[in-house]
Structures are given as C-alpha cells and as structure tokens.
N, C-alpha and C positions, 0 to 999 in steps of 0.2 A: 429498461431492459426487461421485458416481460418474457413470458414463455415464448412469445412470438419470435423473438430474435434468436433464442435458443442456441447461441454459440458460446464456446469457451466455458469457463468455470461456472458462470451463472446458469447457463443452459443445463450443464451437468447436474448442478445442485437442484434446480427446479425439477428435473426429470426424476431425481432420487426422491424428492419430497412427494411428487405425484405418485410414484410407484409404491410408496408406503402409505402415508397419511391419506392421500386422496383416493387411492384404490380401496382402502378399507372403508372410506366414507361412502363410496359409490354403492356398496353392498346394500345400504338401506336408503329408502327414498326420502327419509325425513330431513327437513332443513336443520342445519346444525350451527352451533356457535363455536368460535375458535378463540382459545384463551392463550395469550403469549406473555412471556417475560420480556424485559428490555432487550436481551440478546437475540431471542428468537424473532422479536419484532423487526430488528435490523436485518436479520438473516432472510426472513421472508420478503421484506420489502425490497431487498437487494435483487431478488430474482423473480418476483411476480407482482402483478397488479391486483387491485381489489376486484376488477372485472373477471380475472382468472379464477378467483375464489368463488365469486357469485356463480360462475358457470359450473362450479362443483358443489352447488347447494350449500355454501357457507355464507350465511347472510350477515352475521355479526362478528366483529373482531374485538375482543376485550383485553384489558390489561390485568394480568394475574394479581398484581399488588393493589389494585384499586377496589373500593367497595362496589359490588355489583348487585343489581336487583336479581332475585331468584327467578328462574324460568323453568319450573319443575317439569314441564312437558317436553323440554328440548334436550337433545343429547349434546354433550360438550366435548370438544377435542382440546386436550391440553398439550401444547408443544412447549417444552421448557428445558432448562439446564438442570442437571441432577445435583442441585445444591439444597442444603437444609432449609434455606429461606423459601425456595420454590415449593418444596415438598410440604412444608408447614402451611403455606398459603393454600395448597391443594387440599390438604386434610381439613382445613378450616371450612372449606366449601361443602364438605359432606358429613363432618363429625356429628354435629348436633341435629341440624335440619338441612337435608340435602338441597342444594340450589338447583341441581339439574337431574334429569331422569337417569342418566348414566354417563360414564366418563371413558373416553378413549385417550390413553396417556402415551405420549411419545417423548422420549428424552433425547437430547442432542448427542449424548455420550453415555458411557457406562455408568449405571446408577449403583452407588455403594450399597452393600447389603443392609446396613442399619436403616438407611432411608427407605429402602424397598420394603423391609419388614414392617416399618412404622406405617407405611401406606396400607399394607395388607391388613394390619391390625385394625385400623379404623374404617377403611373404605372398601374392603375386598368385594362386598356384594354389589358395589356400583361400578367397579372397573371392568369394562368389557374387553379392552385391549391394553397391553402395556409393552411397548417396544423401545429398543435403543436404536436410534437412526444412524449414529456415527457421523454427524456433521457438526463440529464445534469450531469451525472457522468461518470467516465471512468472505464470500466471493466478491471482491471489490470491483474487479473488472474482468474482462475475458481471460487475461493471463496474470492476474494479481489477486492475492488473498492476504487477509490480515487476521490476527488473533483477537482483534478488537480490545487490545490491552495496552494503552499508552503508559499505564502505571508500571508495566514490566521494566521499563527503563530504570526507574528509581530502585525497584526491588533488586535488580541485577547489579547495578553499578554504584549504588550508594554505599559508602563505607559503614553506614549505620544500619544497613538493611538487615531485617530479621527473617525475611521470607524468600531469600534468593533461591534456595534449593526447591522450595515449593513452587515458585514461579517457573523455574526451568522444567520441573515435572509437568506443570500444566501446559506449558508451550509444547512440550514433547507430545502430550496427549492430543493436543490440537493438530499437530503436524501429522500424527498417525491417522486422524480422521480425514485429513486431506488426501493422504496416500490411499486410504481405503475407498474414498469417494472416486478417486481416479483409477481405482483397481491396479495400483502400482505397488510393487515390493522392491523399492530401489536399493542400490548399493549406497552406502553413506560415507561421505568424506568431510573433513573439516579443515579450516585454515589453521595451521600450527602457529602459535604465537608465544614467544618466550615469556611475555608478561602476563598473558591472560589465559585462563583455562576454560572459560565458559563454552566456547565452541566445542571443545573436546568433551566436556561434561554432557552437553546437549546431544552431541552425536552418539555418545554411549547410551544415553537414556532412550533416544529415538530408536536406535538399532535393537536394543533389548525389547522395547515395547512392540516394535514391528514384529519381531520373532514370535512374541507371545500372541499378538493379534492374529497372525496368520497360522499359528499352531492351532488356535481355537476356531478355525474356519467352520462355518455351519455345514458345509458340504462334506466334512469329514476328510477331505483331501488336504494334504499339506501343500500350501502354495510355494512355488519356487520363485526365486528372484526374477523380476522382470528387467528388460534392458533399459532401466531408468537410473538416473543418478540424483542423489540429494546432496547438495553442498551446503555446509553451514559456516557462516562467517560472522565476525563481530563488527559492530559499528566502527570501532577504532581502526579497522583495517583500511578504510579510506575516509579520513576526516575531511578531505578537501571538497568532495562532491556536494555534501549537504550544506556547505557554507557559501559556495559560489553563487553569484547571480546567474541564473540560467535564462536563456533567451528562447527556449522552445515554449510553445503556447501554454500548455497545462502547467508546467513547472513555474513559469513566469507569473501566470495568473495567481497561483496559490501563494507565491512568495510576496507579490506586490499588492494584491487586492485582498481585502478582508472577506474571504469566502469561508463561511461557517457551515458545517454539515453539507458540504458540496452545493450550497445554495449561494448563488451570486445575486446580491441585491443592488439595484441601480435605480436611478431616477430617469423616467422617460422625459421626453422633451416638454410634455405638458405639465411636468413637475410631479406627476403621480409616482408613488413608490412601486417598483415592480420587483419580482424575483424570478429566477430561473434555476432549475436544477441541472447541474452539470454531470450527466451520467450517460450510460450507453443507450438510453432511449433516444437520445439526441444524436442522430447519425452524423450530423455536421460536426459535432464535438468529437466524435470518434475519428472522423476524417482529418480534422485539423489539429487535435491535441498534441501530436508529436512533431508538428512542423515548426520551423523557425518563425519567430514573430514577423520577420520581413516578408515571408511567403504568405502568412495569414493576412497581413495587412494589404497585400496585393489581391489575394484571392477573393475575399469577401465582397469588396466593391465590384469586382468582376462578375461574381455570381448575381449581384443585385442588377447589374446592367443587363445580364442575360434575361432575367425575369422581366425587367421593364421592356426589353425588346419584344419578348413574347406578347406583351400586352400593348405593343406599339406605343409605348410611352415616349414622349420627347426625351432624347438622350441628354438629360441635364446632369449636373454634378450630383452624385449620390450623397444625400445627407440624411440624418435621422428624421428630420421633420418632413421632407417630402416622401420618405418611406411610409410615414404614418398615413399620408394622403393616399398613396398607392394601395395600402392595405384595405382602406375603406372601399376602394373601387373594385377590388377583386377578391371576394371571399374564398374562392377555390384555392388561391395561393397563400391564404392567410397563415396556415401552419408553417409552411416552407419559409415564408417571408419572415415570420416571427422569429424562427431560429436564426435566420441570417441577421436580423436586427439585433438580437441578443449578442451575437458574436461580433457584430460590427461595433457595438457599444463596449464589450469586454476588451476587444483588441485595441480600441481607441483608449480605454482606461490604462491598459498596459503600456501603450506607446507614450502616453502623457507622462507616466512615471519614468519611463525609459529616457525620454529626452530631457526631463527636468533634472534627473539625478543619476540614473543608473549607467548611462552610456559612458561617462567619464570613469566611473568606478570600474566598469568591466575590463577596460584595457589593463589597468593595474592588477586586477584580480587574475586575469588570464596569464599575464607575464609571471606573476608569483606562483600560480598553480603549475604552469607548464615549465617554468624555469628558463624560458627563452622568450624573446619578443616576436613580433609578427614576422620579422625577416629570418627568424631562426637563430638570432644571435643570443648566446647564453647570457642570462642575467647575472652579472658578476657581483653586484652590490644590491641585494634586495631592499636594503634600507632606502636607497634612492628612489625605488619604485613606490615604496610605502609612504614616504614623507608627504608628497603632494596630497594624498588622501587624508592624512592626519591634519594637515593645515587647512583643508577645505571644510566649510560648515556642514558636513554630512551628519546624518543621525548617529547617535551613540552606537546603535546596533550595527550600522554599516561600517563604522570604524572598528568595532570589535571584530567583525568578520574579516576585515583587511589585516588587522594585527595577527589574527589566528593564521591566515594564509601565509603571512610572513614567517611566523614561527614554524608552521608545518614545512615550509620550503627549506628551512635550515635544519629540520629534525630537532628543534629545540633551541633555546637561547639561554643567555646567562641571567642570573638573578638580577644583576645590576641593570642590564638592558631591559629586562621585563619591567622593572620598577619605573624606568623612564617612560616606557610605552604606556603603562597604566596611568601615569600622571598626565601624559599627553591627551589620552582619551577621557581623562577625568572620571575614572571608575575605581578610585582608591578603595571605596567601600564595597565595590562589587567585583573584586579581583577574581571571584569564583568563576565568572564567565569564562576566564582563561585557564586558571589553575586547575579547575576540576576535570579538564580533559585527561589529566593523568589517571583518573579512575577508569578511563576507557583504554588505558595502556598506550596513550599517545604521548610521546616525549615533549614536555613543555620546557623544563629546566634541564640543561645539560652541563656536565662538567667539561672543562677544556679537553680532557682526554677522550671524551665520548666520540665514537665514530659509528655512524649509522649507514648501513648499505641500503641505498634506495632501490626499490624493485625496478627492473628494466621494463619499460613500457613498449607496447607495439608502436611502430612508426605509422602514424596516420596522416602524415603531411599531405599525402595525395588526396585524402578525403576532405580536407578542410575547404569549406566554402565561405565561412564567415570568420573574420578576424577576431570577433569578440566571442566566438564559441569554439575555441581551439582545444579546450580541455575535454577529455572523454572519461566518464566514470571508470574507475578501476574494475568495477564489476563486469564491464563489457569485455575487457581483456580476459577475465576469468571465464566468462560464458563461452567465448570463442575458443580459448585453450581447452576447455572441457569438451566441447563439441568435436574438436580436432584431436582429442586424446593426447594433449600436450601438457597437461597439468603435472608439475613436478611432484612425485610422491613424497619427497622429503618435506615439502611445504604443505602438501595436501595429503596427509596420511589417509589410508582407507580404514574406516571403522569396519566396513564389510564391503566386499566387491560385488559388482553386478556382472552379468554375462559379458564375455569378452567383446563380442561385436557390438560395442555399446551404441555407436551412433547410427545404427540401423542400415547405413548404406556405405560403410567404409568411411575413412576420414574425408571430410568435405570441408573445404576452406569456407570459413564463415563470411569471407569477403567476396567469394566467388558468386556471381549472379548466374544461376542456371534455372531453366524452366522445369517445374516439377512434371514428372511423366504423367501422373494422374492428376485429377482435379485438385486433390490436396494430399500429397504424399505423406504429410505429417501424421495422418491417422495411422499409417503403417510404420511410421518411424518411431523414435523414442522420445522420452521426455527428460528434460533437465530441470530439476526443481532447486531453487536457491532460497535459503532462509537467512535473513539478516537479523542477528540478535541486536535489539536496541533501536529499531526504526529504519525505514528505507525512504529514500527521497523519490520525488516524481521523475527525476532524470534517470535514476536507476530502474524504475519501472519501465520507462521508455526503452531502455536497452534490451529488455526481454523481448519486446515486439520487434525491434530492429534485427536482432540476431535470428529470431525465428523466421523473419521475412527473408533474410539473406540465405539461410541454410536450407529451409524448406523440409529437410528430413528430420528435423528435431524441433519440438515445441519447448520453449523456455517459459517456465512459470516462476514468478518471484513472490516471496511473501515475507512478512515480518510481524512483530507484535503490533505495529501500527505504522501509519505513514507520517512522516515528519516534514515540517517546513523549516527553513533556517531559523526563524524566530522561535518556533516551538522547541527546537533542539537546544538553542542557547538558553532558553528559560529552564529546560529540563536539566541541562548541565549545571547551571547556577544552583538549582535546588538540591543537587546531590549532597551538599555539605550540611544540609539541615538535619537536625537530630530526628530520631524515630518518632518522638512524641510531639514534635512541633507541627502545628497545622500550617499549611502554606497554600497560597493560591497562585497557580500559574494560570495565565489567561486561558479562558475557554478555548479549546482548539477544535476545529472542525475535523481535522484530518486524523482524528484519533481512530 
C-alpha cells in the first residue's frame, strides 16, 4: 500500500507525513538521510515504499539505535517517538562530534518538556526544525488501526500489573492522535460493565484529552464536536468471537497457518522456500480477504482459467506445477499470476487444515456459540455437543477453545464440572488457560443462584449462507445499532455527546442495500470509531468493512492495542497469573 493506492487510513497518514516531513525536505535540494526508531519504521513502511522516499530525495534510511557511520555533509531527518531512549540516542549523535550537518526532528506525539530541554541544551545549534506530528498509531489497513502494543493486554488485565493506569493513558494519547489525523472531535461512549471499569476509565481519559487537544488548536479557534462517535469496549464483552474457528479467508489463514509479521512462507513445487507479504499492496488479497473460504477456493482457479484462456492455453486442470510453466511463457502476466499462485497455495493450505481437522470442530463450535443447531433447534444440553470434541484426538488448544465456548454458552459452570473438564483435556497444570478469563470480567465459575441475562442478538437467519459460519461477532450488532441510533444509553453511557444528526443522512438500516447518490457518499457522511481494549480479532475487523459497505453514509473504523489470533489470545490469558517480576515467553506473534 504505497502512496499510490492512497485510500483509507494509510493514505491519510501518508498524506499527513508528506505535508509535514516531506514538504520541509523539499525546501532544500540536498539529498537526505532518514533515521527511524522501531515504531516509526513500522509506521512509515505501513504507508509508503522506499521508491516514494527516493522520489523525495531521501536516499538512506537508518535505525536510530544502531551504530552508524558519520556523514557530516548530509542533513538528517529524525522521525521518532518522544521517549527518553530516543532522545538520548539523538543527543549522542551530536553531543561530542556531530554525525550530520544538521537535524530535522519530527516526533510522533507531544514531547515532554524535560526531554525537549535536554535536546536544546546539547544540540540546539544543529536542530533546524522540531515538530510534533501527532500520529502515534499504526494504520494497519484502510479501516483498521492498532496502537502496536500487545503488552497492553497484560498491563491492563494482569492482577499483578503495576502499570495499568500508565498503559490506559498511553492508549488514550494514541487514540487522540487518530482523531486528530482524521480531523474528528467525536462524541465518546463506552460499554458499561458491572465487573470492569477499564472502558469507563479510558472513555474519561480520551474525552478529557480530546477537549485539551482541541482547546490548544493552532488556528486559535476552538473546534466543535464533529458528527462522529467513538465507542470503547473491553475484550471480555464478546469472548466467543476470538475463540471460534472462522472460515473467512483472512481470519482463517491467520488462525490455521503460521503467518508472522503478515508474511506467509510456503514451499513452491520445486521445493524452494518462498514468502509473500499479505497487505494492501496485493489487490487480490484485498478483494478476497473477507470472503468465505468456499468462495475463495472457487474464485482463484476460475481466475487462473481466465488467464490461461487469454493466452490460449489448453484448458487443463489448474495445478501449481503447470502454473509455473505458464509463468515462464508469459512475462507480462507474471505479477498478476504470481499473486494468484500465492493465494491458490494459501487457500489450499487453509482447506487442507479445514478438511483434516477443523470441519468437524466447526459444527460443535457454532452450535455452542449460537445456542442452536443448523435447523434452529435450541441446544438444550451443551455437554452433549462438547463431548465428541473432547473424545476426539484434537490438539489441546482446540479442546480448550471448545471447553471455553461451552462455559461461555452457560455463562459459567460449577467448580466440580470445571475440574472434570480440565482433567478431560489434561491441562491440570495449565488451568489458567480457562480460569484467567475471570480477569476480563467473563464468568467462569458460577454459584447455583447465579443468573445471567444474555444480550438479545439481531436475527440474522435470513443472511446465513454457510452452516459452519452462523455466528456473527457481537461488535457487528453494536456497529449497526450505533449507525441506526439504537444503542441503549443505559448500556452505552455518553461520556460526551456528538451533534444530534449523527449518522449523516438520518437513520439508515445497516442491512438495507441502497446505491450511494454520489460516487462515495461516505466522504460527506460520518465516522464511527470503535476501540477494543485488549485486542481485536480479524473477524471483528471484517465487520467494519461489511457495515460500511451496507450503510454507505457512515465509515466504520476499528482499532485496538493489537490484533489477536485465538492462539495468541489463549497464551496471553494464561500468562496473566504470572507475577510482575517473572520473565515469561509467549510465542512470537506476528499480529502484534
């Protein structure tokens, strides 16, 4: 996704960076060096390519923390987060013997006075520009952002956490920079929860910081609220969605295939190791990522046939090996074909996992999640649904996921029942996988007198196309209710309200398909921003696009501290009971 595609959050962020850093650079003809910290490296690579930088006379990109050769005749651009570690590294470049001719300094966010004064003290004569850009979030996709902080989960939910307040403060600051980048001053609401206060605390922090941010507007005018809403929810508000096996392409791939840093590694038919980046540069990925695997498996071979028809290839069965032959014969189609080959391989990998394991699991999972079977008959005894899963040689993680869905379906179980289940799955020494959900406010153990009111869900029986994909993430109901102005104010209190005509064109049904009057009515419509404390799943990200697509007059943007997969979430849950001083390793996760 480079400047070229320029749509969505990535396009907005790249424009913002061009209007500040790049515009300042253009003023001088000298070639420059760009120095980044780990966060700004991710930020920049998420929205531009090296060729975009070279076009702006930036020839070298360096790591702030690594030792670098001095280039005293060159000007250096520093784009960094305002932390003492970054500022110390910057000062070290100029304090004794300057490495560069001069420095243009850009911070992602507000720089504390003590750090700023320190820089002035040692480097004032070398600093030509010092600006705060106000972008401390990562534009992950067109309608998805993260705070690039998977550690926030432990800081917020661990009973031993010592930095919960500081973490919520930082997340609030990052959300403010998102609002500022979008030029929105939204009304703020949060999901009220008897057990958990984090959403309320974060909503207060965000609202106060927004008021301060727009009070200090450079133009001297006080900004009024825009017709946008920001909703804050906690991970525990829907524990089912991130645990289920999802059968839409992106969610399924990240759950079943080991994809690290959005990089899919695979073996080509000649045995060589290949890798592909799954991002918005790949238009085929953008087109397919939210489709059901059944459609993807049909569409890719179809596309292959179309290409071979164009080249008058004999219409033989499409396989990976004869694609390789085709690619050699037609260089002009190579890139297009390469993308299709990658997705043919990835879809094949997903389908192999599905037929070997997941298909049988999905039926039980869907029945437990939805509370009814395919024919709509209520599941009266969830244990009968769970038992076949426990008796089959599935992986421990798959069994834990099924046990959790069983417990969630009952809003908790008895101590005695839980002990039996834990013995069944043979995780006596790893009970935390299940017990620690209580830290998220999810009932795991209930007393016989406990009665939980299940939220009423929208009836989507008309929309169901696949029996193994009947569950809809709860966040989708919330998005649709918000767009239609139907959110209950007792459950969703206003921290602050936005202008009354919120959804831009009166209440519009999120399910009603209507043609936009202009090419893209959304521009003149309003935005709904949703922030999930504690990680969001790929299926929740998909909902933002689906609702936007259906409504047209409202753009839904979803964000969180990080993106999670079922495995990474279970590992994070288990790690919550470790003490503050214990070092622990949770498998490296790409989707942080």
